[in-house]
C-alpha positions, 0 to 999 in steps of 0.5 A, a space after each residue: 112635184 118634180 122634187 118628189 119625182 126625182 126622190 122616188 126615181 133616185 137610187 136611194 129613194 130614202 130620207 135621211 135617218 132621224 139621227 142626222 136630223 137630230 144632229 142637224 137640229 143641234 147645229 142649228 140650235 147652237 147658231 141660233 143661240 149665238 144670235 139671240 135664240 132662246 130655248 130648244 127648237 122643235 122639229 116640225 111635221 111640215 114638209 115632205 122632203 124638207 127639214 123644218 123646225 119651230 124656234 123661238 128667236 128673240 121672243 118671236 116664234 119663227 119657222 126654220 126650214 133647211 134641207 137634205 144633203 143632195 145638191 139639188 135640195 140646196 138649190 131648191 131651197 135657195 130657189 124658194 128663198 129667192 121666189 118668196 123675197 121677190 113676192 113678198 119682200 122680208 115679210 116672210 124671209 127674215 134671215 138665212 144662214 148656214 150650218 155644218 151637218 154631221 156629214 160635213 155638208 154645209 146646209 142652207 137654213 131659212 128663218 121664216 115668219 111663222 104664218 097662220 093657216 087660212 081661216 077658211 078654205 079657199 074657193 075657186 075664184 080666190 085660188 085662181 086670183 092667188 095663182 094669177 097674181 103670183 104669175 103676174 108678179 113673177 112675169 119674166 123672172 127665172 131664178 138663177 137657181 132654177 135647174 134648166 131641166 126643171 121645165 114643162 117638157 120634163 113633166 110631159 116625159 114623166 107623164 109618158 113614162 108614168 103611163 107605161 109603168 101604171 099600165 104595166 102594173 095593171 093600174 090603168 086600163 088600156 083605153 085610159 093609157 091610150 088616151 092619156 099618151 095621145 093627150 100627152 104627145 098632143 100637148 108636147 106639140 102645142 108647147 111652143 104656142 103656149 104661155 110660159 111662166 114660173 109655176 109654184 109646182 105644189 100649189 095646194 091647200 097645205 101651201 097657202 097660208 096667211 099673213 094677217 088677212 093676206 094669203 100667202 103661197 109657201 113652199 116654192 121648192 117644186 117651182 119650175 118653168 111651166 105653163 101659165 095656168 098650171 097652178 090653178 089647174 093643179 090646185 083643183 086636183 086635191 080631194 078637198 077641191 074636188 067639187 070645184 073640179 066639176 064646176 070650175 075646171 074650164 075658162 079660167 086660165 086663158 088656155 084652150 079648154 083641151 089644153 086645160 083638160 090635158 094639164 089636169 090629166 097630167 097632174 093627176 096622172 103624176 100624182 098618182 104615179 107618186 102614189 104608186 111609187 110610195 105605196 100610198 095608192 093602196 090606202 086610196 079609196 078611188 082607184 088610179 084608173 077611176 081617178 084619171 078617167 074622171 078627169 078625161 071624162 069631164 064635160 
């Protein structure tokens, strides 16, 4: 979530214009045609802050991903490539190259396998297994492109700020805001004793694809230095996974139940804050206060 938090907290908070993406598409097409690409590439709807395309390269359908102009956006894409290579070798990342955008900046571009969606939604056991397997394969690994400030301490700081702003906006009742604040302060005191790990940061249904029968976690741009177990708890907070939130929230990460609850509350709080900043909360059927209180009240 950190890339989205930074985006909405930045001075601009605005994506690049379509004309800039069109120029970038032309530059990528020219590069691919010089190396065996055929036909036009097509803009993809995938990705919130990335710039993505579908392409035919040497008769094979590929996915091409680049980034917006900010230096952090490039670092995040570099981080994603490094993690995917470490996890899956060349099964996902096929190639990487650079093109010059209309604004004169060089953009890193990744050529990736065109993965298929899952045949059926994951259940809690499958999500836990994939999240745990990623942690095990990435044990002790911290990408050079991972910014030092992209850590769990920053998540907690964002959460504490979100409590204040959402309370001031009248979107959190006093008792909910007070309990969230107490939980987050307590979690910050415990961090030194919690197992740290490289976390995906956006481990949700749309970011889990498959290569044949093997599930693949894609889109590691939000990866950060977090707490082992975070990704599974994050997965539980999606509305499609809501039944598992009530049946499989605790006892699967190796963390204490209180810490699992605190992380769940932090995730829902930050998702709610993003919805507030983007205005999306106005279209939600469940209020920010009710959604947050639901996690706090889990038995």
